[in-house]
N, C-alpha and C positions, 0 to 999 in steps of 0.2 A: 170246583172243590165245596164251593156252594155250604149250606146247611153242613155238608160229611165233615170238612177239614178240621171239624172239631169234637175230639174223642171225651166224654167227660169220665171223672173220678166215681166211680163204683161206692158205697158206703159213708159214715162220716165220720169225725173227729181226725186231729192232725195223725200223720204219719211216725207209725214209732221211730228209734236210732237203728235197730234194726236193718230197717225199711230204706234208709236215708238213702233218696238217690243221689245226694254228693257226695257220700261216702268214697274216698277214696280220690277225688277232685281238685282236693287242695291247692296243687300247683296248677293246676288249670286253669283255676277262678283267681289266681293270685291272691290278692290282701282285700281283695270288696266285700263291704257286708252283703252275705244274703241274707233270705227268709224261707223257711220251709214252704212248700208250697201248701195251700189251703184246702177244709175239704170241700170248697164249692170249687175246686181249679178242676180242669180238664187233664186228663193225662197227655195226650196230645194234639197239637195244630198242626196241621196239615200233615207234613210227613214227619214235623217235631218230635221228639220226646219232651216232656217235658222234666227239668230234674232239682229247679229252688227258682223261688222269684227273687225281682231287684224291686227297691221303691216305686210305687206304684209314678205313671208318668201325668201327665197333665191330661187334660179331655176327661178323664176317667178312666184315662189303658189301663190295662196291666202289663205288666214290664216281668217277661221269664228268659231265664237262661236255658236252654237246650241243647239237643244235637240230633241228627238223622240216626246216626247208627253208633257203636261204640269205639267205633275208632275216630269218626268223624270229629272236628273242631266247634267246639261250643262255639253258639252263637245267642243273638239276645232275638226274643221273640216278641216285640210292643203289639198287643190285640185290643181293641173295641169290645164292649161287650155290645149282645147281641139285638140288646133295645136301643143304641145308640142314634141320634138323632140325624138326619140329614144335613144339619151346618157342621155339628163334630165329625160327621164322616169325613165332610169335604177339607174339613181344617186337617184331618187327619191324612186326607189326599193330599194337601196341602206341604205336610210336613215331611212325608217322604218323598217328594220330586226335590225339594230342595235338599236334601239332604246325597240324593242320588244324581243333584248337581255338580258337588264337589269331588274333586278328584285330589286326592292328597294322602298321603303317610298319617297323618297326624288327625286322621276324620276320621270313625270306625264307618266303614264300606255298608251300602244298603247290597245286600245278597240274593234277596228274594223277598217276595210281596204276593198276597191276594187282597186287592179291597175289592172285591166283588163279593167275597165270602160274606155267610150270616154274620159273622164277628170277624171283620175287616182285619189285617194284620199284615205286620212286614218283620222283616228279618237284616240285623246287621250281625258283621262279625262282633264276636265278643275279646272285650281288650280288658288281658289280665295286667291289674294292676291297682293300684290302691287312687281312691279319689281324695282330693287335696286335702277335704276337709277331713274326711279320716285320718289323712297321714297327721294333721296338725294336733289334730286329738290325743294321738298318741306320744306326740310331745313335750316336752315341760317350756312352754316357749314359741317363740315363732320361728321362721327358718332364719338362718347365718348367710351372710351378704353374698356368698358365691350361688348359695340354692335360691334364693331371690333372683337371682342374675340367668339362673337357669330355666327357671319358671316364667320368668318374665319373657323369655327372647323363645321358649319354647312354644305359648300363649300365643305371642306376637305374629309365630310361623302360622299356626291354628288357622287362624282370623284372616290374615294375610291370601291363607287360602282359599277360605272361606268367601272373604271376600270379592277374589278375583271371579267366583262363580256370581257375583250378583245378588249375595245371600248375606243380610244380615242373621246375626246367631238370637239375639234380643235376652241370653238367658245365662248370661256368660257368669258361671257362680264357683266355688269352690267343688263343691257335688258335683260338676260335669267335667271338671279338669283331671283325667285320668295320672295318674304317674307310674308311668310303667319303666321294664329293666333295662327299656333303651330311647323313650323320649316322651314326650307332653304329649297328650289327646287330647280333644276337644269331643265332648260326645252330646246328644240328647238336643235337637235341634227340633223338639215339640212346639215351641211359639216364634220360630225365624218367618221370614218372609224374603222373597224375590223381590229385588227393584228391577229386575233387566226391566219388564214390561209396566212397570210404575212409574218409570220417571225419574229424576232428581230429587224432585220435592221429596223423594223418601215415602214411607208406608204408616198410617196412622194405627197407634193401640188404642180401642176404644172399647177394651172390657178389661177386668181383672185377668180374663182369662190371659190374657197378651201381654200381662204385667212380667211375669215370673217373680223374679224375688227383688221384695222391696230393698231389702238393703245392697244389692249389686247394679238398679235400675240406673240409668240416669235420668237425668232433671225432665228431660222433654219425654222421657218415657211414664215417671212417674204424672204428669201434666195429659199424656193422653194426645202429644201432638206428634209431627211427623217426625219420624227417625231415614236416618241414614246410618252407614256405615259409623260415624260420629259418636251415635249411641255404646258401640262394641267397646269403642276406644277409651269411653267412661268406665266402663266395667271393668277394663284391663285395670285400669289404675288403681279402681277399688280392692284387686282383688290381689293385687301386690301389696296394698298398704294393711288391707285383711292378712297376708302370709306373712308379713315381716312381723306382727305383733301377738298373732294367733288370737285374736279379739278384733270386732268390726271397730274401724276409724272413728264411726261417725253415733249408732246405735247397739254398745255392745250386749244389752240384756235382748234386745229387739221389742221393746217393749211403745217404741213410737210408735203415734197412728201415720198412713203415708203423708197426711197434707203436713204434718207437723217435721215429721223426716225431711219432706222436701224444703220447709225453712228452715232447716240446718244447713243442707246443701246451698241454700240460698246465700248463708250467710256466712259461707266459708269456714264452718265450725267441723274440721274435717281434722282429725289428732295425726298427722303423721310423724309424732316421734319416733316412730322405731324403722322408718325406714331409715335403711341406711346414706349416707351422702351423697353417695355416687347414684342414687337412685333417686332424690328426691326430684329433681328437677326433670325427670322424664312422668313421675308420680302425679306431680304438682300439674302439669301440663296436661297431662291425661285426664283431670279432675275439674276440667276450666267448666263451668256451670254452660255456658252458651256453647253449644257445638261447633259452630263455627271458628272456633279460637282453639281447639283441640289439634292436637297436629295428625297427619293422618300414620296409618300404620306402618309403611316404608320410615317415614320422617321419626318417630319414636324407636324401630329398629335400629336405626343411627346413632339416633342420641343414646340407646341404651347401650350399645358396642361403643359408642367413644368415651362413656364418662366410666363404665365397668370396668375395673382389673382383673387380673388373675390372682386371686388374693390365697390359694393357695389353703382353703379351706377344706376340711372334710365335706363330705357331702353325698348324702343318701339319695340324692337326684340323677337323674343321669344327663351328661353334659350333651347340647343339640346337636344334632344330625342333620346332614344334610345329604340331600335323598336326591337322583334322578330326575324326579319329578318336580324339583324347585327349580331345574334351570327349563323352566318352558318357555320365555322371553330373555329380549338382550335386557330388559333390566332387570330380570331375575338374573343371569346370570352377574352381571353386575353388581347385584347386590352380595350374591355367593360367594365373586372371589373380594369382596370388600371384607365381609363377614372372614373369610380366612387370609388374609393381612393385619387384622386386625388382633386373631388368636397369634401371629408369629411377632406380632409386636408388643402383647401383653408376657409372652412366651418370654421373650427378649428383655424387657425391661423391670421385667415386677418379679424376674425368678431369679434368684445367685447363680445359677447354673447358668441359663440361659446370656445372664449379663455376661458371665466369665468365659463364656461362648464366645458370644458378640466381640469381647476385644481380644480373644487369641486371635480370631478370623481376619479381626485388621488391623492385628501388629504382621500376621504370614502375611497378608496381602502388600503391606508394607517392605517388610522385608523379600519378596518377591518383585516388586516396584524396583524396589532400589538396586537388586540385583541386576536387572534388565537395562535400568539406566546405566550401572557402570558397563555394564559391557556392552550395550550402543558407545560410551565415550570410548573406551578402547579400542571397539574398530573403529571408529572414526579418528581417534589418533594414527 
């Protein structure tokens, strides 16, 4: 493809509403905030016609929504400018490789790439839904306990799949968590790292480009120390605490410098008042300053499942779903069975109908047992 992979727009100025390429796409786009194409944007990248923009990515990348033809599914195209330096291009290639390692229904799949083009790009499936930050902005206050439970479990499953591929996301934040009609999906692996070839000591963040969002970064990330999966665990805890109140639990106005913010974390000044009691322990454990003291993703998942109950609260967030991709090992099968049993337990213990049904079954079994014993006694006599 090379330099022929991008076709530029002619003329200047923004597009009129009449010619807006997103017209009639509301259902396909979901509720994500999109922006019109700019005058300097290309009409096409590779075989993909561009329709609109998403917020710019890291490394100066442009992020577009497009499709190959009118009947094709929407995709996200992330492209570097032609003047991107060699270091940026290498980081971009690493981002693609990391995202492609993960096989998960909760992580957007890489469907195409051309890293040798004059403007390198890659293509992911488009996730139709609402980012968690936009979802919270449309509500008055934070999520209720059942919605928090669903976000917590859904995000843990996405992180489990990423960590199974030895990938640390490093930028887990509400804007990168998409709520769809079926699940919770994690996107944007722009500053992720692969740990498989770098040893258990983790990977070092040496520049602000690798920091991600200060508000959801782990203490070791803020310090530029080696990172492991425990960094994503900390970010998970901060996301859940944020979603509980619809405000950040440390720096609500985002006014602290990174060094001051780190000191707040060091002194444990994190407001968890809005976190429901049944999620307080898991969130508190995830937010421990020392990474070695934080639970693993599997331990957190068990803790959340054991301590949260079926609250019968209305929820605009889908219940976590299991998929065949979840059953890739004996451990994964055991975790899936454990989760389904916990659902059954909650349905029986926490709902009047379930409890009554359980009592009814117990009574019925008792009557059947009594009749069998009476019959056996009669036969013996």
